[in-house]
MARZAMAR-983166 format. One record per residue (C-alpha): z negated, x negated, y negated; residue in three letters; residue number from 0. Coordinates in steps of 0.5 Angstrom, whole numbers, m for minus. Example, Ala and Ser with C-alpha at 12.3 -4.5 7.8 and 13.67 -1.06 7.14 Angstrom:
MARZAMAR-983166
<rovo zz="m16" xx="m25" yy="9" residuo="ALA" num="0"/>
<rovo zz="m14" xx="m27" yy="2" residuo="SER" num="1"/>
***
This chain:
MARZAMAR-983166
<rovo zz="34" xx="2" yy="m24" residuo="MET" num="0"/>
<rovo zz="34" xx="m1" yy="m16" residuo="ALA" num="1"/>
<rovo zz="29" xx="2" yy="m12" residuo="THR" num="2"/>
<rovo zz="25" xx="m4" yy="m8" residuo="GLN" num="3"/>
<rovo zz="21" xx="m3" yy="m2" residuo="CYS" num="4"/>
<rovo zz="15" xx="m7" yy="1" residuo="ILE" num="5"/>
<rovo zz="11" xx="m6" yy="7" residuo="LYS" num="6"/>
<rovo zz="4" xx="m9" yy="7" residuo="ALA" num="7"/>
<rovo zz="m1" xx="m10" yy="12" residuo="TRP" num="8"/>
<rovo zz="m8" xx="m11" yy="9" residuo="VAL" num="9"/>
<rovo zz="m14" xx="m14" yy="14" residuo="TYR" num="10"/>
<rovo zz="m21" xx="m14" yy="13" residuo="GLY" num="11"/>
<rovo zz="m26" xx="m8" yy="12" residuo="ARG" num="12"/>
<rovo zz="m21" xx="m3" yy="10" residuo="VAL" num="13"/>
<rovo zz="m22" xx="3" yy="15" residuo="GLN" num="14"/>
<rovo zz="m27" xx="8" yy="13" residuo="GLY" num="15"/>
<rovo zz="m28" xx="6" yy="6" residuo="VAL" num="16"/>
<rovo zz="m23" xx="11" yy="2" residuo="GLY" num="17"/>
<rovo zz="m18" xx="5" yy="2" residuo="PHE" num="18"/>
<rovo zz="m12" xx="10" yy="4" residuo="ARG" num="19"/>
<rovo zz="m14" xx="15" yy="m1" residuo="TYR" num="20"/>
<rovo zz="m15" xx="10" yy="m7" residuo="SER" num="21"/>
<rovo zz="m9" xx="6" yy="m5" residuo="THR" num="22"/>
<rovo zz="m5" xx="13" yy="m6" residuo="GLN" num="23"/>
<rovo zz="m8" xx="14" yy="m12" residuo="LEU" num="24"/>
<rovo zz="m6" xx="7" yy="m15" residuo="GLN" num="25"/>
<rovo zz="1" xx="8" yy="m12" residuo="ALA" num="26"/>
<rovo zz="2" xx="15" yy="m15" residuo="LYS" num="27"/>
<rovo zz="m1" xx="12" yy="m22" residuo="THR" num="28"/>
<rovo zz="5" xx="7" yy="m21" residuo="LEU" num="29"/>
<rovo zz="10" xx="12" yy="m20" residuo="GLY" num="30"/>
<rovo zz="11" xx="9" yy="m13" residuo="LEU" num="31"/>
<rovo zz="13" xx="13" yy="m6" residuo="MET" num="32"/>
<rovo zz="11" xx="11" yy="1" residuo="GLY" num="33"/>
<rovo zz="5" xx="12" yy="5" residuo="TYR" num="34"/>
<rovo zz="m2" xx="8" yy="7" residuo="ALA" num="35"/>
<rovo zz="m4" xx="9" yy="15" residuo="ARG" num="36"/>
<rovo zz="m9" xx="6" yy="19" residuo="ASN" num="37"/>
<rovo zz="m7" xx="2" yy="25" residuo="MET" num="38"/>
<rovo zz="m10" xx="1" yy="32" residuo="ASP" num="39"/>
<rovo zz="m12" xx="m6" yy="30" residuo="ASP" num="40"/>
<rovo zz="m17" xx="m4" yy="24" residuo="GLY" num="41"/>
<rovo zz="m12" xx="m6" yy="19" residuo="SER" num="42"/>
<rovo zz="m8" xx="m1" yy="14" residuo="VAL" num="43"/>
<rovo zz="m1" xx="m1" yy="13" residuo="GLU" num="44"/>
<rovo zz="2" xx="1" yy="7" residuo="VAL" num="45"/>
<rovo zz="10" xx="2" yy="5" residuo="LEU" num="46"/>
<rovo zz="11" xx="2" yy="m2" residuo="ALA" num="47"/>
<rovo zz="18" xx="4" yy="m6" residuo="CYS" num="48"/>
<rovo zz="19" xx="4" yy="m13" residuo="GLY" num="49"/>
<rovo zz="21" xx="0" yy="m19" residuo="GLU" num="50"/>
<rovo zz="20" xx="m8" yy="m17" residuo="ALA" num="51"/>
<rovo zz="15" xx="m9" yy="m23" residuo="GLU" num="52"/>
<rovo zz="11" xx="m3" yy="m20" residuo="GLN" num="53"/>
<rovo zz="11" xx="m5" yy="m13" residuo="VAL" num="54"/>
<rovo zz="8" xx="m12" yy="m15" residuo="GLU" num="55"/>
<rovo zz="3" xx="m9" yy="m19" residuo="LYS" num="56"/>
<rovo zz="1" xx="m5" yy="m13" residuo="LEU" num="57"/>
<rovo zz="1" xx="m11" yy="m8" residuo="VAL" num="58"/>
<rovo zz="m3" xx="m15" yy="m13" residuo="SER" num="59"/>
<rovo zz="m8" xx="m9" yy="m13" residuo="TRP" num="60"/>
<rovo zz="m9" xx="m10" yy="m6" residuo="LEU" num="61"/>
<rovo zz="m9" xx="m17" yy="m6" residuo="LYS" num="62"/>
<rovo zz="m15" xx="m16" yy="m11" residuo="ALA" num="63"/>
<rovo zz="m19" xx="m12" yy="m6" residuo="GLY" num="64"/>
<rovo zz="m17" xx="m5" yy="m7" residuo="GLY" num="65"/>
<rovo zz="m23" xx="0" yy="m8" residuo="PRO" num="66"/>
<rovo zz="m30" xx="m3" yy="m9" residuo="ARG" num="67"/>
<rovo zz="m32" xx="0" yy="m2" residuo="SER" num="68"/>
<rovo zz="m27" xx="m5" yy="1" residuo="ALA" num="69"/>
<rovo zz="m27" xx="m12" yy="3" residuo="TYR" num="70"/>
<rovo zz="m20" xx="m15" yy="4" residuo="VAL" num="71"/>
<rovo zz="m19" xx="m21" yy="8" residuo="GLU" num="72"/>
<rovo zz="m12" xx="m22" yy="7" residuo="ARG" num="73"/>
<rovo zz="m5" xx="m18" yy="5" residuo="VAL" num="74"/>
<rovo zz="1" xx="m20" yy="9" residuo="LEU" num="75"/>
<rovo zz="8" xx="m17" yy="6" residuo="THR" num="76"/>
<rovo zz="15" xx="m17" yy="7" residuo="GLU" num="77"/>
<rovo zz="21" xx="m13" yy="4" residuo="PRO" num="78"/>
<rovo zz="23" xx="m7" yy="8" residuo="HIS" num="79"/>
<rovo zz="29" xx="m2" yy="8" residuo="GLN" num="80"/>
<rovo zz="27" xx="4" yy="11" residuo="PRO" num="81"/>
<rovo zz="32" xx="9" yy="13" residuo="ASP" num="82"/>
<rovo zz="29" xx="15" yy="9" residuo="ASP" num="83"/>
<rovo zz="24" xx="13" yy="3" residuo="ILE" num="84"/>
<rovo zz="19" xx="18" yy="3" residuo="PRO" num="85"/>
<rovo zz="19" xx="23" yy="m3" residuo="LEU" num="86"/>
<rovo zz="12" xx="22" yy="m5" residuo="ARG" num="87"/>
<rovo zz="6" xx="17" yy="m3" residuo="PHE" num="88"/>
<rovo zz="2" xx="20" yy="3" residuo="VAL" num="89"/>
<rovo zz="m3" xx="18" yy="7" residuo="ILE" num="90"/>
<rovo zz="m2" xx="18" yy="15" residuo="ARG" num="91"/>
***
């Protein structure tokens, strides 16, 4: 099955509330590879690679608000083809 990758930027109260850790757990549960990292503007950037259906489930989870401690205002996504796909899902 082909690997699909997306890059997402999650805006709202998403730093300092366990958002990256919860995203990592969700991604691992879905069998995805990639990363979650804090950005200087207060957003979180997420790279997710894996089966298209599983990637879409993660995007839906992000749009639904992620962990209960977070408040997601909006999620922007775009297809992405990284030079190197991470071998697991990490927090950066």
